[in-house]
C-alpha positions as CSV (number, residue, x, y, z in Angstrom):
1,X,-0.3,0.2,0.0
2,X,1.0,3.5,-0.7
3,X,0.6,5.5,2.4
4,X,-0.1,9.4,2.9
5,X,2.7,9.9,5.5
6,X,1.5,12.6,8.2
7,X,4.3,11.7,11.1
8,X,7.0,14.1,10.2
9,X,8.2,16.4,7.1
10,X,11.2,13.9,7.5
11,X,9.6,11.2,5.4
12,X,10.3,13.2,2.4
13,X,12.1,11.5,-0.3
14,X,14.5,12.9,-2.8
15,X,13.0,14.6,-6.1
16,X,13.8,13.0,-9.4
17,X,16.1,16.2,-10.0
18,X,17.9,15.4,-6.8
19,X,18.6,11.4,-7.9
20,X,20.3,12.4,-11.1
21,X,22.5,15.0,-9.2
22,X,23.6,12.5,-7.1
23,X,24.3,10.0,-9.6
24,X,26.2,12.5,-11.3
25,X,28.0,14.1,-8.9
26,X,31.6,15.1,-8.8
27,X,32.9,13.7,-5.2
28,X,36.3,13.9,-3.4
29,X,37.5,13.0,0.3
30,X,36.0,15.7,2.4
31,X,38.1,14.9,5.3
32,X,40.7,16.4,3.2
33,X,38.3,19.2,2.2
34,X,38.6,18.0,-1.5
35,X,35.1,16.9,-2.4
36,X,34.0,19.5,-4.7
37,X,30.1,18.9,-4.6
38,X,30.3,19.5,-0.3
39,X,32.7,22.5,-0.9
40,X,29.8,24.1,-3.3
41,X,27.1,23.1,-0.9
42,X,28.9,24.3,2.4
43,X,29.2,28.1,0.0
44,X,25.8,28.4,-1.1
45,X,24.6,27.4,2.4
46,X,26.6,29.9,4.2
47,X,25.7,32.9,1.3
48,X,21.9,32.0,1.6
49,X,22.2,32.6,5.7
50,X,24.5,35.2,5.6
51,X,27.5,33.5,7.1
52,X,30.9,33.2,6.4
53,X,31.3,29.7,6.4
54,X,29.4,26.3,6.4
55,X,30.1,22.6,7.4
56,X,28.0,19.6,6.0
57,X,26.9,17.2,8.7
58,X,24.7,14.3,8.9
59,X,22.1,15.2,11.2
60,X,20.4,18.6,12.9
61,X,20.9,16.9,16.1
62,X,24.4,16.5,15.8
63,X,24.8,20.5,14.1
64,X,23.2,21.6,17.1
65,X,25.4,19.3,19.4
66,X,28.6,20.5,17.5
67,X,27.4,24.5,17.7
68,X,26.9,24.0,21.6
69,X,30.5,22.2,21.9
70,X,32.1,24.8,19.9
71,X,30.9,27.4,21.9
72,X,31.3,26.1,25.4
73,X,33.6,24.3,27.4
74,X,33.1,21.5,30.0
75,X,30.9,23.1,33.1
76,X,29.8,26.5,30.9
77,X,26.2,27.2,30.6
78,X,23.9,27.2,27.6
79,X,20.4,29.1,28.2
80,X,17.7,27.3,26.4
81,X,13.6,26.7,26.1
82,X,12.2,23.9,28.2
83,X,10.6,22.5,24.7
84,X,14.0,23.0,23.0
85,X,14.5,19.8,20.7
86,X,17.9,19.9,22.1
87,X,16.2,19.6,25.7
88,X,13.5,17.0,24.3
89,X,14.8,15.2,21.6
90,X,18.8,14.9,21.2
91,X,19.6,12.3,24.0
92,X,20.9,14.6,26.6
93,X,24.1,14.8,24.2
94,X,25.1,18.5,25.3
95,X,25.6,16.9,29.0
96,X,26.3,13.6,27.9
97,X,29.1,14.3,25.7
98,X,30.1,18.1,26.2
99,X,29.7,18.2,30.0
100,X,27.5,21.4,28.9
101,X,24.8,22.7,31.6
102,X,21.8,22.9,30.3
103,X,19.7,26.1,31.8
104,X,16.3,25.9,31.0
105,X,13.5,28.7,30.9
106,X,10.1,28.3,29.9
107,X,9.0,28.8,26.3
108,X,6.3,30.9,25.9
109,X,3.1,29.9,23.5
110,X,4.8,31.9,20.1
111,X,8.1,29.8,20.9
112,X,9.9,32.8,22.3
113,X,11.7,33.0,25.5
114,X,10.9,35.9,28.1
115,X,13.5,38.3,27.4
116,X,13.4,39.1,31.2
117,X,13.5,35.5,31.9
118,X,16.8,35.2,29.4
119,X,18.5,38.3,31.4
120,X,17.8,36.6,34.9
121,X,19.0,33.3,33.4
122,X,22.5,34.7,32.6
123,X,24.9,34.1,35.6
124,X,26.9,36.7,37.3
125,X,30.5,35.9,38.0
126,X,30.5,33.7,41.1
127,X,32.7,30.9,41.5
128,X,29.1,28.7,42.8
129,X,27.9,29.2,39.4
130,X,28.4,27.9,36.0
131,X,29.7,30.4,33.2
132,X,27.0,31.4,30.8
133,X,28.6,31.0,27.6
134,X,25.2,30.8,24.9
135,X,21.5,31.4,24.2
136,X,19.6,29.1,22.0
137,X,16.9,29.5,20.0
138,X,14.4,27.6,17.7
139,X,13.0,28.5,14.6
140,X,10.3,27.3,13.5
141,X,9.5,26.1,17.2
142,X,8.6,22.4,16.6
143,X,6.7,21.9,20.2
144,X,5.3,25.1,20.1
145,X,3.0,24.3,17.0
146,X,5.5,24.8,14.2
147,X,5.2,28.6,14.8
148,X,7.8,31.0,13.1
149,X,9.6,33.5,15.4
150,X,10.4,36.9,14.3
151,X,13.8,38.9,13.0
152,X,13.2,41.6,15.5
153,X,12.6,39.4,18.2
154,X,15.7,37.7,17.3
155,X,17.5,40.7,17.1
156,X,16.2,41.6,20.9
157,X,17.9,38.3,22.0
158,X,21.2,38.8,20.1
159,X,21.3,42.3,22.0
160,X,21.4,40.7,24.9
161,X,23.7,38.3,23.8
162,X,26.4,41.1,22.7
163,X,25.5,43.2,25.9
164,X,26.7,40.0,28.0
165,X,29.1,39.0,25.8
166,X,27.6,35.7,25.2
167,X,26.8,34.0,21.9
168,X,23.4,33.0,19.9
169,X,22.9,29.9,18.4
170,X,19.9,29.0,16.2
171,X,18.3,25.6,15.9
172,X,17.0,26.1,12.0
173,X,15.9,23.0,11.2
174,X,13.1,24.6,9.2
175,X,14.6,27.8,9.1
176,X,13.4,28.0,5.3
177,X,9.9,27.5,6.5
178,X,10.0,30.5,8.9
179,X,11.6,32.5,6.1
180,X,8.5,31.9,4.4
181,X,5.8,32.2,7.0
182,X,7.6,35.7,8.2
183,X,8.2,37.0,4.5
184,X,11.5,37.9,5.3
185,X,14.5,36.1,4.0
186,X,16.5,33.6,5.6
187,X,19.6,35.9,6.1
188,X,17.3,38.3,7.7
189,X,15.7,35.7,10.4
190,X,19.5,34.7,11.1
191,X,21.5,37.9,11.2
192,X,21.9,38.4,14.9
193,X,23.0,34.7,15.2
194,X,26.6,33.6,15.8
195,X,25.6,30.4,14.6
196,X,22.5,28.5,12.9
197,X,21.9,24.9,11.6
198,X,19.4,24.2,9.3
199,X,18.0,20.6,8.0
200,X,17.8,19.4,4.4
201,X,16.2,16.5,5.3
202,X,13.1,18.0,6.3
203,X,10.8,19.9,3.8
204,X,13.6,20.6,1.5
205,X,13.4,16.6,0.6
206,X,17.1,16.0,0.8
207,X,17.4,12.5,1.9
208,X,20.4,13.1,4.3
209,X,22.0,15.9,6.3
210,X,22.0,19.3,7.6
211,X,25.0,22.4,7.3
212,X,25.9,24.2,10.3
213,X,26.7,28.0,9.3
214,X,28.7,30.7,11.4
215,X,31.9,32.5,10.9
216,X,35.7,31.0,9.2
217,X,36.8,30.8,13.2
218,X,33.9,29.2,14.3
219,X,33.7,26.5,11.5
220,X,37.2,25.9,11.8
221,X,36.6,24.6,15.3
222,X,33.0,23.0,14.5
223,X,35.0,20.8,11.8
224,X,37.5,19.6,14.3
225,X,34.1,18.7,16.6
226,X,32.2,16.9,13.8
227,X,35.7,14.8,13.4
228,X,35.4,13.5,16.7
229,X,32.0,12.9,16.7
230,X,32.6,10.6,13.9
231,X,30.8,13.0,11.5
232,X,33.9,13.5,9.0
233,X,32.5,11.9,5.8
234,X,34.6,10.7,2.9
235,X,32.7,11.0,-0.7
236,X,29.5,12.2,0.9
237,X,29.1,14.6,-2.3
238,X,26.6,12.2,-3.6
239,X,24.6,13.4,-1.0
240,X,25.8,17.2,-0.7
241,X,24.4,17.0,-4.6
242,X,21.0,16.3,-3.3
243,X,21.6,19.4,-0.6
244,X,22.2,21.8,-3.7
245,X,18.8,21.1,-5.2
246,X,17.1,21.5,-2.4
247,X,18.1,24.7,-1.8
248,X,18.0,26.3,-5.4
249,X,14.6,24.7,-6.0
250,X,12.6,23.5,-2.8
251,X,12.6,26.3,-0.3
252,X,10.1,28.7,-2.4
253,X,7.5,26.0,-2.7
254,X,7.4,25.4,1.0
255,X,4.6,27.6,1.2
256,X,2.6,25.2,-0.9
257,X,3.0,22.8,2.6
258,X,1.5,25.5,4.4
259,X,-1.1,26.1,1.9
260,X,-2.3,22.6,2.3
261,X,-1.8,22.5,6.1
262,X,-4.1,25.3,6.6
263,X,-6.6,23.5,4.3
264,X,-6.3,20.1,5.9
265,X,-7.0,21.9,9.4
266,X,-10.4,23.5,7.8
267,X,-11.2,20.1,6.8
268,X,-10.3,18.7,10.3
269,X,-12.0,21.7,12.0
270,X,-15.4,19.9,10.5
271,X,-15.1,17.4,12.9
272,X,-16.9,18.0,16.0
273,X,-14.1,15.6,18.3
274,X,-11.4,17.1,16.8
275,X,-10.1,20.7,18.4
276,X,-7.3,22.7,16.8
277,X,-4.9,24.4,19.0
278,X,-4.9,28.1,18.8
279,X,-3.7,29.5,15.5
280,X,-2.7,26.0,14.3
281,X,-1.4,25.6,11.9
282,X,1.2,28.5,11.6
283,X,3.5,26.8,9.2
284,X,3.5,22.7,8.2
285,X,2.2,21.6,11.5
286,X,-1.1,21.1,12.6
287,X,-1.8,20.5,16.5
288,X,-4.8,19.5,17.8
289,X,-6.8,17.6,20.8
290,X,-9.1,14.9,20.3
291,X,-12.6,14.9,22.4
292,X,-12.3,11.7,24.4
293,X,-16.1,12.8,25.1
294,X,-17.4,12.5,21.6
295,X,-15.0,9.6,20.4
296,X,-14.9,6.3,22.0
297,X,-10.7,5.8,20.7
298,X,-8.0,7.5,21.9
299,X,-5.4,9.5,19.8
300,X,-2.8,6.3,19.6
301,X,-6.2,3.6,18.8
302,X,-7.3,6.5,15.6
303,X,-3.9,6.5,14.2
304,X,-3.6,2.5,14.4
305,X,-7.3,2.7,12.8
306,X,-6.0,5.2,10.1
307,X,-3.5,2.9,8.9
308,X,-6.2,0.4,7.7
309,X,-7.0,4.0,5.3
310,X,-3.6,4.4,4.1
311,X,-2.5,6.9,6.4
312,X,0.2,7.1,8.8
313,X,0.3,9.6,11.7
314,X,1.8,10.9,15.1
315,X,-0.3,10.6,18.0
316,X,2.0,12.7,20.5
317,X,-0.1,11.9,23.4
318,X,-3.5,10.1,24.6
319,X,-5.4,12.4,22.9
320,X,-3.1,14.7,21.1
321,X,-1.7,14.5,17.2
322,X,0.7,16.5,15.4
323,X,0.0,16.3,11.6
324,X,2.6,17.5,9.1
325,X,2.5,18.4,5.5
326,X,5.2,18.1,2.7
327,X,6.4,18.0,-0.5
328,X,4.6,14.5,-0.7
329,X,1.4,15.6,0.2
330,X,-0.9,16.5,-2.5
331,X,-4.4,18.8,-3.0
332,X,-5.9,15.1,-3.5
333,X,-4.6,13.8,-0.3
334,X,-6.3,16.1,2.1
335,X,-9.6,15.3,1.0
336,X,-8.6,11.5,1.8
337,X,-7.1,12.3,5.3
338,X,-10.2,14.3,6.2
339,X,-12.4,11.2,5.0
340,X,-10.4,8.5,6.8
341,X,-10.3,10.8,9.9
342,X,-14.4,11.8,10.1
343,X,-14.6,7.6,9.2
344,X,-12.6,6.5,12.0
345,X,-13.3,8.8,14.8
């Protein structure tokens, strides 16, 4: 059965143009800096985000880990939201592998961190405290509904970081979705950041990889850490070739994913047992709650039954769903999804 897969935009497969580019890619040993396709991807990525240099890495999780380890030493502290991907879904890597202390402050409903909370979290110079070295933001913010964060807010955080002589990193796994939603360039969204990582293998549909961008000095340090973590790849230009196509051809079309998310949300809202989160969808993610008084089924049970209709979903709790639109979800699929939810519920 061919499934309609709403679990995540990580399930996207490479486009025919990407497969052709991968088959014809010129490659070399990237650890020696000799893979010209990777070098081009890194140059292109840095240019799009307005940074000096880029580093191709296997995953966004590794990218965030490398960034934090490059900015912080053992016993230093990073300030980040309690719903951040790094806190929830990266296996505690910054503590386990880097000895970096995570200072968690509450994420606001819109994905931001309260500016006063950030100010109050920055440590004074006291031997009892870890040293504050980094602030991390996430854009778009996954667990806050896929909401985008404005350039103006990021500038405000960047100003605090500069005043306190600490760094700002952006987990920009879906930074291009944020760019589409905010109506500004990706470069503008991250202009206040010292480093940013973005995923090629989510909405951009490349099969593997992320890129970490920052200054030449930062990327030089990050490259060594990538090697320490086992992320140094050899003839990986066959992967980078798909990434180049992703950046050149797949960014603007993300608006279609946002449009389809809104269309699907509109159809699902007609089902009395479904309640959309306020504002959802902001980008390509729909968050909703099942009213268990109006249906006998829990979200996991509904998810299981939807498989019979050829639809894969992600139940994020006993009564919660996250549905994600992407390149492989068509307008025709929207009707099928809504009809299946109606039939099951």
